[in-house]
N, C-alpha and C positions, 0 to 999 in steps of 0.2 A: 504494500500500499504505499502511496506516495502523498505526502502532505504539502501542499503549495502555499508558501506564506509570502504575502506581499506586505507592503507597508500599510495597506488599507485593512488587513486581517484583524479581526477582534481577537482578544484573548480567549473569549468564550468559545469561538470556533476552533481555536487550536486545542484547547483542552478536551472539547467533545471529540475531536478527531484522535487525540492521543488515547482517550478512553476507548474508543472504538478499536484502535490497533491492539490494546492490551488484551481485550476481550477475544480477539480472533488469532490466538497463538497457534502455530502449527505444532504437531506433535513431532518430537524428536526422539532419539534413542534413549535419552535421559528419562523420557516419560514412561518407558517400559522397563526400566532398570529394577530388577528384583521381581519381576512378575513371573519368572519361570521356576519359582522355588518349588522343589519336589521333583521337577522333571528329571534333572540330572543328579539329585541329591546334593551332598556336600560339594562345593565347587573345587575345593583342593583335592579331594579323593578323586573326583572325576578327572581333573588334569593329571594326576599322577597315573592313573590308569591308561589314559590316552597317550601320554607322552613317555610311557615306560617302554623303551625301545630294546632294552637289554635284558628283560625277563621273559 
């Protein structure tokens, strides 16, 4: 979203546009952090089994 600010733009209009931008946040990877608990079990145990090339 782009906010165009001129010298004639009122501060109320800018605040409305900023509030609108804050409401429409896109989901990122951080939004899903920790959502797969139980799928792989403990993270360290899972990594040890996957990366265990010598056993």
